[in-house]
C-alpha positions, 0 to 999 in steps of 0.5 A: 945709326943710333938716334940722338936723345933730346937734350932737356937740360935747359927746357925748364930754365925760363919756366922755373924762373917764371914760376918763382918770380914775384909780380912787381909791386907799384911804387907810391909817392909822398911829398912831405914838408914841415914848417915853423913860424919862429923855429920854434913857433907855430908849426905844421906839416903838409903831405901830397900822396900819389899813386903809381900813375902819379895821380894825387889821391890824398892831401894831408895837413895839420897844425901841431902846435909850437914846434921847431922846423925839424920836428914838423918835418918828422911829423910830415914823414910819419903822417905819410908813413901812417897813411901808407900803412892804413891803406895797405901800401907796401912800396913808398918813396918819400920826397922832402926838402929837408936834407937833414931828415933825409940824411938821418933816415938814410943813416948818414947823419946821427940823430943827436937832438933829444926831441928828434930821437923818438920821432926818428925811431918811430919813422924808422920802425914804420919804414922798416915794416914796408916791403920797399922804402926810399927817401930822397932829397928834393929842392923846395921848388919840387916840393911846393904842393906839400909846402903850400899845405903846411902853410895853409894849416898854419894860416888856418890855425891863426885865423888869418888869410893864407900866406902867399908863396913869397912868404914861406913859413920855414925859417933857416936853422943855420945862421951866421951873425947873432944880433941884439934886436930892440923893438919898440911899438910905434903908436899912430901919430896924433893929428897936428893942430892947425892952430899953434896956440892950441897945440899944447892943450889939444894934443893928447897925452900918450904913454910912452911905448914899452921897449923890448929887447930880443936876440936875432940872427941875420942871414940872407937879408932876413932877421930871424928872432931867436925868442918869442915875441909877445907883440900883437899882430899888425903893430908897427915896430922900430928896430935898433940893431947892435952886433954882439961881440963874439964872447956874447954869441951862443 
């Protein structure tokens, strides 16, 4: 009887696949956030970098001057990408609570703002240089560490005590009702005299406080000023609210 020759057709199937397979590259994660007090106003970003084991290896924060919220978000993203390039990181996952920036980076939203366009193009070019890049939207509660760093940078620049978590720096950019807001600095009242006959002669004559008028928007119980307020920190103000007609809304 003729002996059957062994069939080696599948002998090298798994061996060849193993030789061609590339080793998996561990993914690093960066939480990024940007904030602006005034929008535009004093702004900064915060970044938390985690290695593939989930351990924090770097915390980045920087005050960037007078910017908008969205610009600060992009500065944070670029800072994370720059760190990845400087450390030779090839796979990076970004988590951010800015839905606008996330959808723009994914190509779901167009970048129409002229101040965001160059930042977007720079971030996109840096992201394309990586072997793997993902960006995901997370809720603000999941981005608390990066948000705290951004607040710290603004507090440090202002030289004041750091803001508590109940006073976030980020302001809303989607308000509904424009409001005319008039403010007037309030000076401490002079102490009342116990002698009615001496009240007029002893009471100090103070100049009438200068009144200011600003536009603001109201949302979720908070008034957001739409322009700069040149009032010293710590001054008390009186607020008079007048709803603007639709014709005056811009």
